[in-house]
C-alpha positions, 0 to 999 in steps of 0.5 A, a space after each residue: 365862484 368866490 374870491 381866492 376860493 373863500 367865502 360863499 357862492 351859489 348856483 342859479 337855475 331858471 325853471 319855467 312854470 310850464 316847462 313840462 307842457 311847453 313845446 320845444 323846437 330845434 334851433 341852429 346854434 352859432 357853431 352850426 349844431 342844433 339844440 332844442 329850446 322852449 318855443 314862445 310866440 309874440 304876446 305870450 307871458 313868460 313866467 317861472 322860478 329862479 332857484 338860488 342854491 348856496 354851495 356851502 351850507 351854513 355860510 351866508 351869501 352877501 349880495 347887492 340885489 337879485 334880479 331877472 331880465 328878459 332880453 331880445 338882442 341882435 348880435 352882428 358877428 363883425 361887431 361882437 362888442 355891441 349887442 343891440 337890444 330891442 327888448 329889455 325887461 327887468 324884475 327885481 327879485 330881492 333887495 340887497 342883503 344876505 342869503 342864509 339858505 337856498 331860496 326860490 324866487 317867482 317871476 312873471 313877464 306878462 304878455 311880452 312883446 316879441 316882434 321878431 323871429 329867432 334867427 342864427 345866420 352867417 353874420 348875425 344872430 337874433 336871440 331871446 333869453 332870460 338872465 338872472 343875476 346875483 349882484 356882488 361886490 367883486 364878481 356877480 353870479 349869473 345864469 342865462 336861458 335861451 328861448 326860441 320865438 317864432 312869428 306866425 302869419 295868416 295870408 289868404 290863398 288865391 289860385 292865380 298863377 304867375 309866369 317867369 320867362 327866360 329869353 334870348 332873342 331868336 334863340 331861346 324862349 322859355 316860360 316858367 308858370 307857378 301854381 299860385 301867387 297868393 298876394 303880391 308882396 312888394 313885387 314878389 310872391 308868398 309861400 308858407 314854409 311847408 308849401 309846395 311850389 307846383 308849376 310847368 316849364 314850357 319850351 316855346 323856342 329852342 335854338 340852343 342846345 340845352 343840356 341841364 336845367 334846374 331851379 335853386 332856392 337862394 337865401 340872401 342875408 344882408 347885414 349892416 348899413 351904408 358902406 358897411 353892408 355885407 351880403 351872404 348868398 346861400 343855395 338852400 336847395 337845388 331841384 333838377 328839372 331836366 338833364 338832356 336836350 328839350 324840344 320846342 313845344 315840350 313842357 315839364 312839370 315841377 313839384 318842389 316841397 319846401 318842407 324838406 329844406 331849412 328855411 326861415 320866414 322872410 325878414 326885412 330890415 329887422 330893427 334896421 340891422 339885417 334882412 333875410 330874403 329868398 329867391 327862386 333862381 331858374 338856371 339853364 346850362 348849354 353844351 358849351 357850359 354857358 349859364 343863363 339865369 332868371 331870378 324871382 324874389 319870393 316871400 316865405 312865411 310861417 303858418 300856424 299849426 291850426 291846420 295840419 296836412 301831410 306833404 302829399 295832401 299839400 301837393 295834391 291841393 296845390 296841383 288842383 289849384 294849378 290845373 284848375 286855373 289853367 283849364 278855367 273850369 271854375 264852375 266844375 271846381 265849385 260844384 266838386 267842393 259843394 258836393 
Protein backbone atom coordinates (compact mmCIF):
# COMPACT_ATOMS: atom_id res chain seq x y z
CA UNK A 1 0.00 0.00 0.00
CA UNK A 2 1.35 3.46 -0.88
CA UNK A 3 0.92 6.74 1.00
CA UNK A 4 -2.35 8.53 -0.02
CA UNK A 5 -2.59 6.09 -2.96
CA UNK A 6 0.42 7.62 -4.80
CA UNK A 7 3.81 6.17 -5.57
CA UNK A 8 4.95 2.63 -6.13
CA UNK A 9 4.06 -0.46 -4.12
CA UNK A 10 4.76 -4.16 -4.46
CA UNK A 11 3.59 -7.64 -3.59
CA UNK A 12 5.84 -10.24 -1.93
CA UNK A 13 5.65 -13.96 -2.53
CA UNK A 14 7.75 -16.60 -0.74
CA UNK A 15 8.35 -19.88 -2.60
CA UNK A 16 10.27 -22.85 -1.21
CA UNK A 17 12.77 -24.55 -3.50
CA UNK A 18 11.27 -27.99 -2.81
CA UNK A 19 7.63 -26.88 -2.71
CA UNK A 20 6.58 -29.46 -5.32
CA UNK A 21 8.03 -32.41 -3.43
CA UNK A 22 7.91 -31.43 0.25
CA UNK A 23 5.19 -33.08 2.31
CA UNK A 24 2.27 -31.07 3.67
CA UNK A 25 0.39 -31.84 6.87
CA UNK A 26 -2.80 -30.57 8.46
CA UNK A 27 -2.40 -28.30 11.46
CA UNK A 28 -5.04 -26.65 13.62
CA UNK A 29 -5.26 -22.89 13.42
CA UNK A 30 -6.17 -20.53 16.23
CA UNK A 31 -9.84 -20.47 15.19
CA UNK A 32 -10.06 -24.27 15.40
CA UNK A 33 -9.96 -24.91 11.65
CA UNK A 34 -7.34 -27.02 9.89
CA UNK A 35 -5.05 -25.90 7.08
CA UNK A 36 -2.20 -27.64 5.29
CA UNK A 37 1.39 -26.46 5.76
CA UNK A 38 4.81 -27.59 4.58
CA UNK A 39 6.37 -30.02 7.04
CA UNK A 40 9.92 -29.62 8.38
CA UNK A 41 12.04 -31.39 10.97
CA UNK A 42 14.82 -30.21 13.26
CA UNK A 43 18.09 -29.58 11.43
CA UNK A 44 16.60 -29.35 7.93
CA UNK A 45 17.65 -26.53 5.62
CA UNK A 46 14.99 -24.00 4.63
CA UNK A 47 15.62 -22.42 1.24
CA UNK A 48 13.69 -20.76 -1.54
CA UNK A 49 12.99 -17.54 -3.38
CA UNK A 50 11.40 -14.21 -2.53
CA UNK A 51 9.54 -12.66 -5.47
CA UNK A 52 9.02 -8.90 -5.23
CA UNK A 53 6.49 -7.86 -7.89
CA UNK A 54 5.99 -4.15 -8.60
CA UNK A 55 2.33 -3.16 -8.86
CA UNK A 56 2.85 -0.24 -11.24
CA UNK A 57 5.19 -0.96 -14.18
CA UNK A 58 7.59 1.83 -15.05
CA UNK A 59 7.64 3.36 -11.55
CA UNK A 60 10.58 2.88 -9.20
CA UNK A 61 10.26 1.53 -5.68
CA UNK A 62 12.49 3.18 -3.12
CA UNK A 63 13.38 1.02 -0.13
CA UNK A 64 15.70 0.88 2.86
CA UNK A 65 16.64 -2.76 2.40
CA UNK A 66 14.99 -6.13 1.74
CA UNK A 67 15.38 -9.04 4.15
CA UNK A 68 13.94 -12.43 5.06
CA UNK A 69 13.68 -13.90 8.55
CA UNK A 70 13.14 -17.39 9.91
CA UNK A 71 11.32 -17.12 13.24
CA UNK A 72 10.20 -19.54 15.91
CA UNK A 73 8.00 -17.91 18.52
CA UNK A 74 5.59 -18.60 21.36
CA UNK A 75 2.49 -16.49 21.83
CA UNK A 76 0.51 -16.63 25.07
CA UNK A 77 -3.06 -15.59 24.38
CA UNK A 78 -3.39 -13.69 27.66
CA UNK A 79 -0.23 -11.72 26.80
CA UNK A 80 -0.67 -11.10 23.07
CA UNK A 81 1.48 -7.99 23.06
CA UNK A 82 4.63 -10.03 23.77
CA UNK A 83 5.92 -12.64 21.34
CA UNK A 84 8.65 -14.82 22.80
CA UNK A 85 11.13 -15.72 20.05
CA UNK A 86 13.34 -18.76 20.58
CA UNK A 87 14.65 -18.85 16.98
CA UNK A 88 15.44 -15.66 15.04
CA UNK A 89 17.55 -15.79 11.86
CA UNK A 90 17.91 -12.95 9.34
CA UNK A 91 19.24 -12.82 5.77
CA UNK A 92 19.70 -9.50 3.97
CA UNK A 93 18.53 -9.80 0.37
CA UNK A 94 19.18 -6.26 -0.88
CA UNK A 95 20.84 -3.10 0.39
CA UNK A 96 18.93 0.21 0.49
CA UNK A 97 18.22 1.50 -3.00
CA UNK A 98 15.59 1.35 -5.73
CA UNK A 99 13.78 -1.38 -7.64
CA UNK A 100 13.01 -0.42 -11.23
CA UNK A 101 11.45 -3.78 -12.05
CA UNK A 102 10.14 -6.91 -10.36
CA UNK A 103 12.93 -9.00 -8.92
CA UNK A 104 13.57 -12.43 -7.39
CA UNK A 105 15.96 -13.06 -4.47
CA UNK A 106 17.35 -16.41 -3.38
CA UNK A 107 17.67 -17.33 0.30
CA UNK A 108 18.90 -20.27 2.37
CA UNK A 109 18.88 -20.99 6.10
CA UNK A 110 21.20 -23.96 6.52
CA UNK A 111 20.52 -26.78 9.01
CA UNK A 112 18.08 -24.70 11.04
CA UNK A 113 17.58 -25.67 14.65
CA UNK A 114 13.88 -26.27 15.32
CA UNK A 115 13.83 -27.57 18.89
CA UNK A 116 10.07 -27.69 19.55
CA UNK A 117 6.99 -29.03 17.81
CA UNK A 118 4.44 -26.63 16.31
CA UNK A 119 1.44 -26.37 18.60
CA UNK A 120 -1.87 -24.51 18.77
CA UNK A 121 -3.66 -24.85 22.09
CA UNK A 122 -6.34 -23.17 24.14
CA UNK A 123 -4.05 -20.55 25.68
CA UNK A 124 -0.81 -20.75 23.71
CA UNK A 125 0.55 -21.03 20.19
CA UNK A 126 4.02 -22.11 19.06
CA UNK A 127 4.69 -21.35 15.42
CA UNK A 128 7.50 -21.18 12.88
CA UNK A 129 7.33 -18.84 9.91
CA UNK A 130 9.28 -17.09 7.18
CA UNK A 131 8.82 -13.32 6.97
CA UNK A 132 10.12 -11.17 4.12
CA UNK A 133 10.13 -7.39 4.48
CA UNK A 134 10.74 -4.49 2.11
CA UNK A 135 11.64 -1.62 4.45
CA UNK A 136 10.26 1.80 3.51
CA UNK A 137 10.16 5.26 5.07
CA UNK A 138 6.46 5.30 5.93
CA UNK A 139 5.09 1.80 5.55
CA UNK A 140 6.97 -1.48 5.23
CA UNK A 141 5.76 -4.20 2.89
CA UNK A 142 5.91 -7.67 4.43
CA UNK A 143 4.70 -11.23 3.86
CA UNK A 144 4.68 -14.21 6.21
CA UNK A 145 4.54 -17.92 5.42
CA UNK A 146 3.93 -20.42 8.20
CA UNK A 147 5.47 -23.89 8.25
CA UNK A 148 4.86 -26.83 10.60
CA UNK A 149 7.62 -28.56 12.56
CA UNK A 150 7.26 -32.04 14.02
CA UNK A 151 9.67 -33.62 16.49
CA UNK A 152 10.51 -37.31 16.10
CA UNK A 153 11.71 -39.62 18.86
CA UNK A 154 13.02 -43.16 19.08
CA UNK A 155 12.44 -45.29 22.16
CA UNK A 156 13.14 -49.02 22.60
CA UNK A 157 10.02 -51.15 23.00
CA UNK A 158 9.72 -53.48 25.97
CA UNK A 159 7.14 -56.10 26.89
CA UNK A 160 6.74 -55.39 30.59
CA UNK A 161 3.20 -54.64 31.77
CA UNK A 162 2.10 -52.03 34.28
CA UNK A 163 -0.77 -52.04 36.75
CA UNK A 164 -3.10 -49.36 38.07
CA UNK A 165 -5.43 -50.16 40.95
CA UNK A 166 -8.65 -48.59 42.19
CA UNK A 167 -9.69 -49.57 45.68
CA UNK A 168 -12.08 -48.74 48.48
CA UNK A 169 -11.33 -50.67 51.63
CA UNK A 170 -13.59 -53.76 52.00
CA UNK A 171 -15.82 -52.52 49.17
CA UNK A 172 -14.01 -52.44 45.84
CA UNK A 173 -10.74 -53.63 44.37
CA UNK A 174 -10.11 -53.25 40.64
CA UNK A 175 -6.84 -53.80 38.82
CA UNK A 176 -6.11 -52.30 35.40
CA UNK A 177 -3.17 -53.94 33.63
CA UNK A 178 -1.61 -52.27 30.57
CA UNK A 179 0.22 -54.16 27.91
CA UNK A 180 3.54 -52.29 28.03
CA UNK A 181 5.48 -49.56 29.68
CA UNK A 182 8.35 -49.19 27.21
CA UNK A 183 10.54 -47.32 29.65
CA UNK A 184 9.73 -45.30 32.72
CA UNK A 185 9.87 -41.59 31.99
CA UNK A 186 9.74 -39.47 35.13
CA UNK A 187 7.26 -41.86 36.71
CA UNK A 188 4.98 -42.40 33.70
CA UNK A 189 4.87 -44.53 30.57
CA UNK A 190 5.48 -44.01 26.87
CA UNK A 191 3.16 -44.55 23.89
CA UNK A 192 3.72 -43.24 20.37
CA UNK A 193 0.91 -41.33 18.68
CA UNK A 194 -0.20 -44.29 16.56
CA UNK A 195 0.14 -46.85 19.32
CA UNK A 196 -2.53 -49.17 20.71
CA UNK A 197 -3.17 -49.42 24.44
CA UNK A 198 -4.05 -53.03 25.16
CA UNK A 199 -4.90 -54.31 28.61
CA UNK A 200 -7.42 -55.93 30.93
CA UNK A 201 -9.61 -54.86 33.82
CA UNK A 202 -9.76 -57.35 36.69
CA UNK A 203 -12.55 -57.11 39.28
CA UNK A 204 -10.99 -58.61 42.39
CA UNK A 205 -13.58 -57.41 44.91
CA UNK A 206 -16.98 -55.90 44.10
CA UNK A 207 -19.32 -54.84 46.90
CA UNK A 208 -20.48 -51.64 45.23
CA UNK A 209 -23.08 -51.68 42.47
CA UNK A 210 -21.15 -50.25 39.54
CA UNK A 211 -23.24 -49.27 36.53
CA UNK A 212 -20.67 -47.62 34.25
CA UNK A 213 -16.93 -47.67 33.68
CA UNK A 214 -14.75 -45.82 31.16
CA UNK A 215 -11.20 -44.77 30.36
CA UNK A 216 -10.57 -41.14 29.39
CA UNK A 217 -7.53 -39.54 27.79
CA UNK A 218 -7.05 -36.12 29.40
CA UNK A 219 -4.86 -33.37 27.93
CA UNK A 220 -3.64 -30.80 30.44
CA UNK A 221 -2.22 -27.56 29.06
CA UNK A 222 -0.30 -25.40 31.53
CA UNK A 223 0.80 -21.87 30.66
CA UNK A 224 2.56 -19.15 32.61
CA UNK A 225 4.70 -19.25 35.72
CA UNK A 226 4.39 -18.42 39.41
CA UNK A 227 1.07 -16.85 40.40
CA UNK A 228 0.06 -16.43 36.74
CA UNK A 229 -0.36 -20.13 35.93
CA UNK A 230 -3.32 -21.30 33.86
CA UNK A 231 -4.44 -24.93 33.60
CA UNK A 232 -6.77 -26.15 30.86
CA UNK A 233 -8.02 -29.75 30.93
CA UNK A 234 -9.50 -31.22 27.77
CA UNK A 235 -11.00 -34.71 27.48
CA UNK A 236 -9.61 -35.99 24.18
CA UNK A 237 -11.17 -39.46 24.25
CA UNK A 238 -13.76 -41.49 26.16
CA UNK A 239 -13.61 -45.28 25.92
CA UNK A 240 -16.55 -47.13 27.48
CA UNK A 241 -15.36 -50.29 29.20
CA UNK A 242 -18.68 -51.60 30.44
CA UNK A 243 -22.28 -50.59 30.98
CA UNK A 244 -23.68 -52.82 33.68
CA UNK A 245 -22.75 -54.49 36.94
CA UNK A 246 -19.56 -56.60 37.00
CA UNK A 247 -19.01 -59.57 39.30
CA UNK A 248 -16.00 -60.66 41.27
CA UNK A 249 -13.42 -62.50 39.19
CA UNK A 250 -14.61 -60.98 35.92
CA UNK A 251 -12.08 -59.50 33.48
CA UNK A 252 -12.72 -57.13 30.57
CA UNK A 253 -10.24 -56.65 27.69
CA UNK A 254 -9.24 -53.13 26.59
CA UNK A 255 -8.03 -52.04 23.17
CA UNK A 256 -7.67 -48.30 22.62
CA UNK A 257 -6.33 -47.01 19.28
CA UNK A 258 -4.54 -43.70 19.80
CA UNK A 259 -4.33 -42.94 16.07
CA UNK A 260 -8.02 -42.07 16.00
CA UNK A 261 -7.61 -39.02 18.24
CA UNK A 262 -6.06 -35.56 17.89
CA UNK A 263 -2.98 -35.97 20.06
CA UNK A 264 0.36 -34.21 20.19
CA UNK A 265 3.62 -35.34 21.75
CA UNK A 266 3.99 -34.59 25.43
CA UNK A 267 5.65 -31.19 25.92
CA UNK A 268 7.37 -30.33 29.19
CA UNK A 269 8.34 -26.78 30.14
CA UNK A 270 8.72 -25.57 26.54
CA UNK A 271 11.03 -22.56 26.67
CA UNK A 272 9.79 -22.11 30.26
CA UNK A 273 6.44 -20.92 28.87
CA UNK A 274 4.06 -23.89 28.70
CA UNK A 275 3.60 -27.64 29.07
CA UNK A 276 1.24 -30.20 27.55
CA UNK A 277 0.75 -33.47 29.45
CA UNK A 278 -1.52 -36.46 28.96
CA UNK A 279 -3.23 -38.74 31.48
CA UNK A 280 -5.19 -41.98 31.40
CA UNK A 281 -8.17 -41.54 33.68
CA UNK A 282 -10.08 -44.61 34.90
CA UNK A 283 -13.65 -43.60 35.88
CA UNK A 284 -16.24 -45.70 37.74
CA UNK A 285 -19.83 -44.63 38.43
CA UNK A 286 -22.06 -46.49 40.86
CA UNK A 287 -25.86 -46.65 40.96
CA UNK A 288 -25.98 -43.66 43.30
CA UNK A 289 -24.05 -41.58 40.73
CA UNK A 290 -20.90 -41.47 42.85
CA UNK A 291 -17.74 -41.29 40.77
CA UNK A 292 -14.40 -42.94 41.49
CA UNK A 293 -11.19 -41.95 39.69
CA UNK A 294 -7.67 -43.21 39.19
CA UNK A 295 -5.25 -41.24 37.05
CA UNK A 296 -1.92 -42.19 35.47
CA UNK A 297 0.29 -39.86 33.46
CA UNK A 298 1.55 -41.17 30.13
CA UNK A 299 4.20 -39.78 27.77
CA UNK A 300 3.20 -39.48 24.12
CA UNK A 301 5.84 -39.25 21.41
CA UNK A 302 5.92 -39.04 17.64
CA UNK A 303 7.39 -41.99 15.82
CA UNK A 304 9.17 -41.60 12.49
CA UNK A 305 7.63 -42.89 9.26
CA UNK A 306 10.39 -45.42 8.65
CA UNK A 307 8.10 -48.26 9.71
CA UNK A 308 4.47 -48.05 8.69
CA UNK A 309 1.93 -50.51 10.03
CA UNK A 310 -1.83 -50.61 9.76
CA UNK A 311 -3.92 -50.13 12.88
CA UNK A 312 -4.89 -53.81 12.90
CA UNK A 313 -1.23 -54.84 12.75
CA UNK A 314 -0.45 -52.47 15.61
CA UNK A 315 -3.22 -54.01 17.71
CA UNK A 316 -2.12 -57.57 16.94
CA UNK A 317 1.48 -56.85 17.91
CA UNK A 318 0.43 -55.10 21.12
CA UNK A 319 -1.91 -57.97 22.05
CA UNK A 320 0.83 -60.53 21.42
CA UNK A 321 3.18 -58.64 23.71
CA UNK A 322 0.53 -58.44 26.41
CA UNK A 323 -0.46 -62.11 26.27
CA UNK A 324 3.17 -63.15 26.05
CA UNK A 325 4.13 -61.18 29.15
CA UNK A 326 1.21 -62.68 31.09
CA UNK A 327 1.82 -66.29 30.11
CA UNK A 328 5.55 -66.09 30.66
CA UNK A 329 6.08 -68.22 27.57
CA UNK A 330 9.05 -66.20 26.35
CA UNK A 331 10.83 -69.18 24.84
CA UNK A 332 7.84 -70.06 22.67
CA UNK A 333 7.74 -66.48 21.38
CA UNK A 334 11.44 -66.54 20.61
CA UNK A 335 11.01 -69.77 18.67
CA UNK A 336 8.08 -68.29 16.75
CA UNK A 337 10.09 -65.20 15.76
CA UNK A 338 13.10 -67.32 14.76
CA UNK A 339 10.89 -69.29 12.41
